[in-house]
C-alpha positions in Angstrom: -22.7 9.3 5.0 -21.1 5.9 5.6 -18.2 4.8 3.4 -19.1 1.5 1.7 -17.1 -1.3 3.3 -16.0 -3.1 0.1 -13.1 -4.9 1.7 -15.1 -6.8 4.3 -17.5 -8.3 1.9 -14.9 -8.9 -0.9 -12.3 -10.5 1.3 -14.8 -12.6 3.3 -15.4 -14.6 0.1 -11.8 -15.3 -0.4 -10.6 -18.8 0.4 -7.3 -20.5 -0.3 -6.4 -24.2 0.0 -2.7 -24.4 0.4 -0.3 -27.1 1.4 1.9 -25.4 4.0 3.4 -25.7 7.4 4.0 -23.2 10.1 7.2 -21.4 11.0 8.1 -18.6 13.4 8.0 -15.8 10.8 5.4 -17.1 8.3 2.5 -19.2 9.4 2.4 -21.0 6.0 6.2 -21.7 5.5 6.7 -24.4 2.9 9.6 -26.7 2.2 11.7 -26.4 -0.9 10.7 -29.8 -2.2 6.9 -29.5 -1.8 6.2 -25.8 -2.3 5.1 -24.1 -5.4 7.8 -23.0 -7.9 7.0 -21.0 -10.9 8.2 -22.8 -14.1 6.8 -21.1 -17.1 6.0 -17.5 -16.0 6.1 -15.4 -12.8 3.0 -13.2 -12.4 3.7 -9.9 -10.6 1.0 -7.4 -9.7 0.9 -3.9 -8.3 -1.9 -1.8 -6.8 -2.5 1.8 -8.0 -1.2 4.2 -5.4 -1.2 6.8 -8.2 -3.1 7.0 -11.5 -3.4 3.4 -12.7 -2.8 4.0 -16.4 0.5 5.7 -15.9 1.6 3.1 -13.2 1.3 0.2 -15.7 3.5 2.0 -18.2 6.1 2.6 -15.6 6.0 -1.0 -14.2 6.2 -2.9 -17.6 10.0 -2.5 -17.9 10.4 -4.6 -14.8 9.5 -7.7 -16.9 12.8 -7.9 -18.7 14.9 -7.0 -15.7 13.4 -9.6 -13.5 13.6 -12.2 -16.3 17.3 -11.8 -16.4 17.5 -12.4 -12.6 15.0 -15.3 -12.5 15.5 -17.0 -15.9 11.8 -17.3 -16.8 9.4 -14.8 -18.4 7.8 -12.3 -16.0 4.4 -10.7 -16.5 3.7 -7.5 -14.7 0.2 -6.1 -14.3 -1.7 -3.5 -12.3 -4.8 -4.5 -10.4 -7.9 -2.3 -10.0 -7.7 -2.3 -6.2 -6.0 -3.9 -3.2 -9.0 -6.3 -2.9 -8.6 -7.4 -6.5 -4.9 -8.2 -6.0 -5.6 -10.3 -2.9 -8.3 -12.1 -4.8 -5.9 -12.8 -7.7 -3.3 -14.2 -5.3 -6.0 -16.3 -3.6 -6.9 -17.9 -7.0 -3.2 -18.3 -7.9 -3.4 -15.9 -10.8 -0.7 -13.8 -9.2 2.5 -15.1 -7.6 4.0 -11.9 -6.2 1.9 -8.9 -5.0 3.0 -5.4 -3.9 0.6 -5.3 -1.0 0.3 -2.3 1.3 0.3 -3.2 5.0 -3.4 -3.5 5.8 -4.1 -5.5 2.6 -1.2 -7.8 3.5 -2.5 -8.4 7.0 -5.9 -9.4 5.6 -4.4 -11.7 3.0 -2.0 -13.3 5.5 -4.9 -13.9 8.0 -6.6 -16.0 5.3 -3.4 -17.8 4.4 -3.3 -16.2 1.0 0.1 -14.4 1.2 3.3 -14.2 3.2 5.6 -11.2 3.5 8.8 -11.5 1.6 10.4 -8.0 1.7 9.6 -4.5 3.1 10.2 -1.4 1.1 12.6 1.4 2.0 11.9 5.0 1.0 13.5 8.4 1.5 11.8 10.3 4.3 10.1 13.6 4.0 10.5 16.7 6.2 7.3 17.7 7.8 5.2 19.7 7.1 7.1 21.1 4.1 7.0 17.8 2.2 10.6 18.2 1.0 12.3 14.8 0.5 15.4 14.0 2.5 18.0 11.3 1.9 17.2 9.1 5.0 16.2 5.6 4.1 13.0 4.7 6.1 11.1 1.4 6.4 8.1 3.4 7.8 6.0 6.3 7.0 3.0 8.3 8.1 -0.4 9.2 6.8 -1.6 12.8 6.8 -4.7 14.9 6.5 -4.4 17.6 3.9 -6.7 20.7 3.1 -6.4 23.6 0.8 -4.4 26.5 2.0 -6.7 29.1 3.6 -9.3 26.5 4.5 -11.4 27.1 7.6 -10.3 23.5 8.6 -7.5 24.1 11.0 -7.4 20.8 12.9 -8.9 17.4 12.9 -11.8 18.6 15.0 -13.0 20.7 12.0 -13.4 17.7 9.8 -16.9 16.9 11.2 -19.5 17.3 8.5 -16.8 17.8 5.8 -16.3 16.0 2.5 -13.1 13.9 2.6 -11.3 12.0 -0.1 -10.2 8.6 0.9 -8.8 5.5 -0.7 -10.5 2.0 -0.5 -11.1 0.8 3.1 -8.0 -1.6 3.0 -5.7 1.3 2.3 -3.5 1.8 5.4 -2.7 5.5 5.0 -5.6 6.4 2.8 -8.2 5.1 5.2 -7.3 2.8 8.1 -4.9 4.9 10.1 -6.6 8.3 9.8 -10.1 6.9 10.4 -8.9 4.9 13.4 -6.9 7.6 15.1 -9.6 10.2 14.6 -12.1 7.8 16.1 -9.9 7.4 19.2 -9.8 11.2 19.5 -13.6 11.3 19.5 -14.5 12.0 15.8 -16.1 9.2 13.8 -15.7 10.4 10.2 -17.5 7.3 8.8 -20.7 8.6 10.4 -20.2 12.3 10.9 -18.5 13.3 7.6 -18.9 12.4 3.9 -16.1 10.0 2.7 -15.6 9.9 -1.1 -13.4 7.2 -2.5 -10.8 8.4 -5.0 -8.4 6.0 -6.8 -4.8 7.2 -6.2 -3.3 9.4 -3.5 -2.2 11.9 -6.0 -5.7 12.2 -7.3 -6.9 12.8 -3.7 -4.5 15.7 -3.4 -5.6 17.1 -6.6 -9.3 16.8 -5.5 -8.4 19.0 -2.5 -6.5 21.5 -4.8 -9.4 21.7 -7.3 -12.0 22.1 -4.5 -13.9 18.9 -5.1 -13.4 17.9 -1.5 -12.6 19.7 1.7 -9.8 17.4 2.9 -8.0 14.2 2.0 -6.4 11.2 3.8 -3.1 10.4 2.0 0.4 9.1 2.7 3.1 11.6 3.5 4.0 13.1 1.3 1.7 12.3 -1.7 1.8 16.0 -2.8 5.2 15.2 -4.4 3.5 12.9 -6.9 0.7 15.3 -7.7 3.3 18.1 -8.0 4.9 16.4 -11.1 1.9 17.7 -13.1 0.6 20.4 -10.8 3.6 22.0 -8.9 1.3 24.5 -7.1 0.0 21.7 -4.8 3.1 21.8 -2.7 2.2 25.3 -1.5 -1.6 25.3 -1.9 -2.4 22.0 -0.3 -1.2 21.8 3.3 -1.1 19.1 6.0 -3.1 19.6 9.3 -2.6 16.2 10.9 0.0 13.4 10.8 -0.7 9.9 12.1 1.6 7.6 14.0 4.2 5.6 12.0 3.1 2.9 9.6 5.3 0.0 8.4 6.2 0.4 4.7 4.6 -1.6 1.8 5.4 -5.2 1.3 6.5 -7.5 -1.5 4.3 -10.5 -0.6 4.3 -14.0 -2.2 1.7 -16.8 -2.4 1.6 -18.8 0.8 2.3 -22.0 -1.0 5.5 -20.8 -2.6 8.6 -22.9 -1.8 11.3 -21.4 0.5 14.0 -22.0 -2.2 12.0 -19.7 -4.6 11.3 -17.1 -2.0 15.1 -16.9 -1.4 15.6 -16.5 -5.1 13.0 -13.7 -5.3 14.6 -11.8 -2.4 17.9 -11.9 -4.2 16.3 -10.8 -7.5 14.5 -7.8 -6.0 17.6 -6.7 -4.0 19.8 -7.0 -7.0 17.3 -5.0 -9.0 17.7 -2.1 -6.6 21.5 -2.2 -7.1 21.1 -1.1 -10.7 20.4 2.4 -11.8 17.6 1.3 -14.2 15.9 -0.9 -11.5 16.1 1.8 -8.9 14.7 4.4 -11.3 11.8 2.2 -12.2 10.8 1.4 -8.6 11.3 4.9 -7.6 8.9 6.1 -10.2 6.3 3.5 -9.3 6.2 3.7 -5.5 9.2 5.8 -4.5 10.9 2.6 -3.4 14.7 3.1 -2.9 15.5 -0.3 -1.5 14.2 -3.6 0.1 14.9 -5.3 3.4 14.0 -8.6 4.8 10.7 -8.6 6.8 8.6 -10.7 9.0 4.9 -11.0 9.8 5.2 -9.7 13.4 6.3 -6.3 11.9 2.6 -5.8 11.0 1.1 -6.5 14.4 0.6 -2.7 14.8 -1.7 -2.9 11.8 -3.8 -5.6 13.4 -4.3 -3.3 16.4 -5.6 -0.6 14.1 -8.0 -3.0 12.4 -9.6 -3.7 15.8 -10.4 0.0 16.1 -11.8 0.1 12.5 -14.2 -2.8 13.4 -15.6 -0.5 16.2 -15.9 2.5 13.8 -17.9 0.5 11.3 -20.3 -1.2 13.6 
């Protein structure tokens, strides 16, 4: 069964008219004097990598912390999907978006968003899933199955039911689908892909026997384990992809350079406080932020070319 290609149709309709000029790092770099600067409120939006209802509750406290840094009210919301966030940035309803790599690349291509910062997370030991204290600006996707499953390798996924994220999800769709295709397995045509919202929910779908396998980020089991500790032992990885650049904090392409600099400082300062670090850790496991540039995501563009072949 073919997975519905929602991102292609949705993002093809997106357009953005922006007054910007090119730079080496961001193709739509603007000047401090002519670029957009939020005056009344800053709209920040997240995408649900875990259960959306709990994510919004975790993210709300950021409003007051960012207001102290920026001096204006901040509104924090959670989108229904990566596509919805990109569309909201395109229509200027959202100023700052926490975009995963593939969604960022799609948004940047259409001059909707520029990367501001790249997240840093603690790494995980493989395959145990135990967190270590090494700060990483990259991660991997993995394929997980239930312990004792007859699926022992990627070759056994043919004809199986697999939980995935939306087709713009880098770790929940793009990397696993592209790499398996290069190995000779087209899961889009030869398996049944079932979209599940939230990587933790995909892990639980495997644990509960609703699907045979799942494509998730490494190591999403730790999120699911907060409510169901058994998943750390009963859901096991059988495949790890190559490295993926970490999530972005991206801004509207027409935002002024002066305000981008202010935002960078605000988010970095946020992570210097115990409260700020606790909030971001609970949302996305972010432990810090580093400056980023568009070329960091060229590897994503290469994978997208493979996905185009898969879905033809």
